[in-house]
N, C-alpha and C positions, 0 to 999 in steps of 0.2 A: 731477597732477589734469587731467582731458583737459577741451577746452573744453566739451564739451557735457553732461559730470560736471557742472563748476562752473554752468553755466546752469541745469541741471537745481534744484541747490541752492538757486542765488538766485531763481529765476521758477516753478520745479515745472513748465516744460516748455520745451521749445530756444526761442531768441532769434528762428528763422526762422516757428516757429508762432506763435509770438507777433505777432511782427509781420503774419503775415500776416490772424491776428486780429482785430487792429486795423483793419488797411485794410479788412477786408470788416463793420466794425460800422457798425450806421446810424449810431452817433453819430459816428463818422470821417465817415462820408459827411456828412452835413448839418451838423457844428458843429466838426470839423478833432480834431487828435491832440491840442489843448490839454486839450480835453473829456472824451477818452478818458482819459487822464490826471489828470483831476482826479475822474473816476470810480472809477479804480482808489484812489487816494487816500480818496475815501472809504467805498468797500468794506474797505478798511484800517481806517477808525474803526469802522466798524460790529463785527469780529471781534477788535479786538485784545485785550481780555479774555479772551476766552474761545478764541481761536485765533492766539497770538504769531508763530508760524512762517508762518499764511496772511497776517498783516498782514504781516508782513517782507517775503515775498512781492510783496505787493500794493505796497508801496512801491517796491523795486528795479524791478517792470515800468513803473510810473510815472515812476521817473526813466531805463528804458531808454528811453522812449517820447518824453522831454524832451530826450533827447541825440539821440537818430536824425533827429528831425523839426526839429532845431535850434529849439527854444523858447527862445532866449536864453542857452542853458547851455553853457559849452565844456569840454567832459570833458578834464581833463590826463592 
């Protein structure tokens, strides 16, 4: 599986697209990456029963943000 194919399966978009969207968001500019990650987790909660795949992708995006912006998580 190619890197892009994996990103599409895991996140629903490429890593670069997600990170660009994150850094351009008003939440990021006003509150930082932690708030953006929290927002994705809230979105996951909202769709968990109706769309489990979307919930999984939101959770993966939140993890990506936590790792990318070094929010205290070490990826092994």
